[in-house]
Backbone as CSV, one residue per row, in Angstrom:
resi,resn,N_x,N_y,N_z,CA_x,CA_y,CA_z,C_x,C_y,C_z
1,MET,-11.691,6.644,-5.976,-11.255,7.878,-5.353,-10.491,8.718,-6.368
2,ASP,-10.709,9.971,-6.283,-10.086,10.938,-7.166,-8.585,11.070,-6.848
3,PRO,-7.719,11.104,-7.868,-6.275,11.248,-7.623,-5.914,12.481,-6.783
4,ASP,-6.616,13.597,-7.000,-6.337,14.793,-6.204,-6.660,14.559,-4.731
5,PHE,-7.742,13.832,-4.463,-8.087,13.491,-3.092,-6.969,12.668,-2.455
6,LEU,-6.416,11.716,-3.208,-5.348,10.863,-2.680,-4.084,11.666,-2.387
7,VAL,-3.751,12.599,-3.254,-2.592,13.461,-3.016,-2.795,14.241,-1.720
8,ASP,-3.981,14.781,-1.536,-4.292,15.524,-0.309,-4.309,14.608,0.913
9,LEU,-4.878,13.429,0.759,-4.948,12.476,1.869,-3.564,12.147,2.405
10,PHE,-2.617,11.860,1.495,-1.282,11.440,1.915,-0.319,12.603,2.142
11,ALA,-0.757,13.828,1.945,0.112,15.000,2.116,0.770,15.072,3.504
12,PRO,0.095,14.721,4.596,0.783,14.756,5.891,1.949,13.763,5.982
13,PHE,1.908,12.719,5.170,2.988,11.732,5.156,4.124,12.187,4.248
14,ALA,3.801,12.471,2.996,4.833,12.829,2.017,4.171,13.271,0.720
15,ARG,4.973,13.825,-0.157,4.500,14.139,-1.504,4.389,12.813,-2.255
16,VAL,3.237,12.574,-2.854,3.000,11.311,-3.549,2.616,11.577,-4.996
17,SER,2.754,10.543,-5.799,2.245,10.584,-7.166,1.270,9.426,-7.315
18,ILE,0.315,9.615,-8.192,-0.751,8.640,-8.394,-0.699,8.174,-9.839
19,ARG,-0.766,6.862,-10.040,-0.797,6.308,-11.400,-1.966,5.342,-11.528
20,ARG,-2.636,5.408,-12.676,-3.722,4.463,-12.951,-3.152,3.060,-12.971
21,MET,-3.930,2.150,-12.449,-3.514,0.763,-12.430,-4.774,-0.105,-12.472
22,PHE,-4.945,-0.838,-13.540,-6.112,-1.691,-13.714,-7.374,-0.894,-13.412
23,SER,-8.148,-1.303,-12.420,-9.401,-0.599,-12.120,-9.242,0.388,-10.963
24,GLY,-8.023,0.771,-10.661,-7.795,1.680,-9.548,-6.561,2.528,-9.754
25,HIS,-5.870,2.790,-8.663,-4.676,3.620,-8.684,-3.598,3.028,-7.781
26,ALA,-2.358,3.321,-8.120,-1.219,3.002,-7.252,-0.697,4.324,-6.715
27,VAL,-0.293,4.318,-5.450,0.226,5.517,-4.797,1.718,5.315,-4.577
28,TYR,2.515,6.282,-5.057,3.978,6.195,-5.003,4.558,7.363,-4.206
29,HIS,5.661,7.082,-3.539,6.496,8.123,-2.951,7.934,7.779,-3.329
30,ASP,8.636,8.733,-3.892,10.018,8.513,-4.347,10.142,7.278,-5.237
31,GLY,9.148,7.040,-6.083,9.190,5.932,-7.028,8.850,4.574,-6.444
32,VAL,8.454,4.533,-5.182,8.135,3.270,-4.508,6.627,3.219,-4.257
33,VAL,5.988,2.158,-4.754,4.557,1.993,-4.513,4.362,1.516,-3.078
34,PHE,3.445,2.194,-2.360,3.173,1.790,-0.985,1.679,1.672,-0.693
35,ALA,0.838,1.993,-1.680,-0.604,1.861,-1.481,-1.298,1.609,-2.816
36,LEU,-2.410,0.897,-2.736,-3.287,0.667,-3.876,-4.677,1.180,-3.512
37,VAL,-5.362,1.718,-4.474,-6.730,2.157,-4.264,-7.589,1.445,-5.297
38,ILE,-8.441,0.566,-4.807,-9.285,-0.249,-5.673,-10.714,-0.170,-5.142
39,ARG,-11.665,0.100,-6.038,-13.084,0.166,-5.670,-13.328,1.067,-4.458
40,GLY,-12.619,2.180,-4.409,-12.832,3.146,-3.338,-12.221,2.788,-2.002
41,GLU,-11.430,1.735,-1.961,-10.775,1.332,-0.716,-9.274,1.492,-0.858
42,VAL,-8.630,1.902,0.232,-7.185,2.097,0.235,-6.545,0.900,0.935
43,PHE,-5.574,0.306,0.261,-4.817,-0.819,0.808,-3.353,-0.416,0.894
44,LEU,-2.736,-0.684,2.035,-1.340,-0.332,2.259,-0.449,-1.556,2.135
45,LYS,0.749,-1.342,1.619,1.738,-2.410,1.446,2.175,-2.926,2.814
46,CYS,2.310,-4.224,2.932,2.853,-4.813,4.150,3.747,-5.992,3.767
47,ASP,4.540,-6.417,4.714,5.441,-7.551,4.489,5.563,-8.322,5.802
48,ASP,6.491,-9.272,5.856,6.633,-10.085,7.064,6.915,-9.240,8.303
49,GLU,7.613,-8.136,8.116,7.968,-7.287,9.245,6.796,-6.437,9.742
50,THR,5.975,-5.946,8.835,4.895,-5.044,9.226,3.526,-5.712,9.319
51,SER,3.383,-6.872,8.727,2.095,-7.558,8.707,1.500,-7.777,10.103
52,PRO,2.300,-8.122,11.125,1.692,-8.315,12.453,0.919,-7.093,12.962
53,ALA,1.373,-5.888,12.651,0.656,-4.686,13.085,-0.700,-4.600,12.387
54,PHE,-0.746,-4.934,11.104,-1.999,-4.904,10.351,-2.960,-5.984,10.860
55,VAL,-2.430,-7.171,11.104,-3.250,-8.279,11.595,-3.804,-7.945,12.976
56,ALA,-2.972,-7.368,13.847,-3.408,-7.009,15.199,-4.567,-6.014,15.170
57,GLU,-4.624,-5.176,14.150,-5.707,-4.206,14.012,-6.918,-4.786,13.284
58,GLY,-6.810,-6.049,12.844,-7.921,-6.698,12.151,-8.151,-6.164,10.749
59,LEU,-7.084,-5.679,10.105,-7.194,-5.090,8.770,-7.131,-6.177,7.701
60,ALA,-8.173,-6.257,6.914,-8.328,-7.327,5.928,-7.360,-7.156,4.765
61,PRO,-6.899,-8.284,4.201,-6.053,-8.218,3.011,-6.878,-7.861,1.777
62,PHE,-6.168,-7.447,0.741,-6.801,-7.147,-0.544,-7.237,-8.459,-1.171
63,VAL,-8.497,-8.545,-1.566,-9.065,-9.744,-2.192,-9.784,-9.307,-3.459
64,TYR,-9.588,-10.068,-4.535,-10.313,-9.775,-5.770,-10.827,-11.069,-6.375
65,ALA,-11.881,-10.933,-7.158,-12.534,-12.085,-7.770,-11.892,-12.423,-9.101
66,THR,-11.754,-13.719,-9.358,-11.293,-14.218,-10.644,-12.304,-15.250,-11.129
67,ARG,-12.087,-15.766,-12.309,-12.981,-16.805,-12.826,-12.939,-18.059,-11.964
68,ARG,-11.832,-18.273,-11.298,-11.660,-19.478,-10.481,-11.987,-19.253,-9.008
69,GLY,-12.473,-18.085,-8.673,-12.806,-17.782,-7.275,-12.119,-16.508,-6.832
70,GLU,-11.830,-16.415,-5.558,-11.191,-15.226,-5.013,-9.694,-15.422,-4.864
71,THR,-8.955,-14.346,-5.080,-7.501,-14.341,-4.879,-7.191,-13.313,-3.793
72,THR,-6.409,-13.744,-2.820,-6.008,-12.867,-1.725,-4.579,-12.416,-1.949
73,VAL,-4.360,-11.111,-1.830,-3.028,-10.530,-1.952,-2.630,-10.082,-0.549
74,GLY,-1.890,-10.939,0.132,-1.528,-10.686,1.524,-0.544,-9.555,1.719
75,SER,0.074,-9.081,0.645,1.058,-8.008,0.781,0.416,-6.617,0.765
76,TYR,-0.913,-6.564,0.704,-1.648,-5.300,0.826,-2.818,-5.521,1.759
77,ARG,-2.955,-4.624,2.750,-4.059,-4.712,3.704,-4.766,-3.375,3.801
78,ARG,-6.034,-3.443,4.136,-6.872,-2.248,4.221,-6.252,-1.218,5.165
79,MET,-6.330,0.045,4.772,-5.835,1.127,5.605,-6.832,1.367,6.738
80,PRO,-6.344,1.591,7.959,-7.268,1.868,9.066,-8.111,3.110,8.806
81,GLU,-9.364,3.061,9.215,-10.275,4.196,9.039,-9.751,5.451,9.729
82,ALA,-9.056,5.293,10.844,-8.536,6.443,11.587,-7.612,7.302,10.732
83,CYS,-6.981,6.715,9.727,-6.049,7.456,8.869,-6.736,8.552,8.068
84,PHE,-8.033,8.435,7.872,-8.760,9.447,7.110,-8.994,10.719,7.925
85,ASP,-8.932,10.605,9.258,-9.221,11.745,10.125,-8.045,12.180,10.993
86,ASP,-7.064,11.318,11.165,-5.978,11.573,12.110,-4.637,11.553,11.370
87,GLU,-4.017,12.715,11.214,-2.768,12.816,10.455,-1.654,11.993,11.078
88,GLN,-1.613,11.919,12.398,-0.577,11.132,13.074,-0.724,9.648,12.730
89,GLU,-1.956,9.169,12.747,-2.205,7.768,12.375,-1.850,7.539,10.910
90,LEU,-2.195,8.477,10.054,-1.854,8.351,8.635,-0.339,8.253,8.456
91,ARG,0.398,9.139,9.122,1.867,9.098,9.004,2.419,7.768,9.504
92,ARG,1.865,7.270,10.592,2.340,5.990,11.149,2.132,4.843,10.154
93,TRP,0.891,4.685,9.691,0.574,3.556,8.817,1.195,3.690,7.437
94,ALA,1.206,4.903,6.891,1.841,5.117,5.588,3.348,4.873,5.700
95,GLY,3.932,5.240,6.835,5.356,4.974,7.052,5.654,3.487,7.068
96,LEU,4.794,2.712,7.736,4.966,1.251,7.732,4.869,0.703,6.311
97,ALA,3.888,1.197,5.562,3.686,0.733,4.186,4.863,1.110,3.297
98,PHE,5.356,2.328,3.454,6.486,2.766,2.643,7.730,1.948,2.965
99,SER,7.961,1.650,4.242,9.133,0.832,4.600,9.022,-0.568,3.992
100,ALA,7.812,-1.123,3.962,7.613,-2.434,3.320,7.866,-2.323,1.820
101,GLY,7.431,-1.230,1.214,7.689,-1.008,-0.213,9.168,-0.889,-0.517
102,LEU,9.901,-0.197,0.351,11.356,-0.079,0.167,12.029,-1.447,0.245
103,ARG,11.617,-2.260,1.213,12.210,-3.603,1.327,11.885,-4.448,0.103
104,ALA,10.671,-4.317,-0.416,10.286,-5.075,-1.616,11.108,-4.631,-2.820
105,GLU,11.330,-3.327,-2.952,12.159,-2.820,-4.055,13.589,-3.333,-3.931
106,GLY,14.112,-3.360,-2.713,15.467,-3.875,-2.490,15.574,-5.347,-2.842
107,ALA,14.538,-6.109,-2.516,14.534,-7.531,-2.854,14.498,-7.734,-4.356
108,LYS,13.731,-6.898,-5.072,13.682,-6.995,-6.535,15.054,-6.697,-7.130
109,ALA,15.708,-5.684,-6.610,17.030,-5.306,-7.130,18.032,-6.431,-6.903
110,ARG,17.973,-7.062,-5.744,18.901,-8.175,-5.466,18.641,-9.352,-6.388
111,ARG,17.375,-9.603,-6.738,17.065,-10.717,-7.643,17.558,-10.447,-9.059
112,ARG,17.617,-9.155,-9.440,18.067,-8.803,-10.786,19.569,-8.999,-10.962
113,ILE,20.301,-8.975,-9.870,21.752,-9.145,-9.943,22.061,-10.616,-10.146
114,ARG,22.718,-10.908,-11.223,23.057,-12.313,-11.506,24.532,-12.538,-11.250
115,ARG,24.806,-13.640,-10.662,26.197,-13.978,-10.392,26.630,-15.057,-11.380
116,PRO,27.862,-14.965,-11.858,28.327,-15.960,-12.833,28.465,-17.339,-12.238
């Protein structure tokens, strides 16, 4: 997917920036990654708090092939098709993904703090 298309797609949610990442793109808002675009598919960030909503909708996790077989990345799940046509649905799902991204960033920051 073209970066300009992604900026337009997520415009109802927020202003985003797009960065190349491996064979796709990462989608950021306020410096927090909340979506990946790989092979023309959009995957949204999820975590323990938001994953049940993705699972309930039957949204598959991001899976990629390696020399040893397939690797599943459970922290990213396919974006619902409705998000491409319905701005309200896009805002809802992108909001869930962004909140998961914020929690992940907070967890990284806490791990960086070392106590004597």
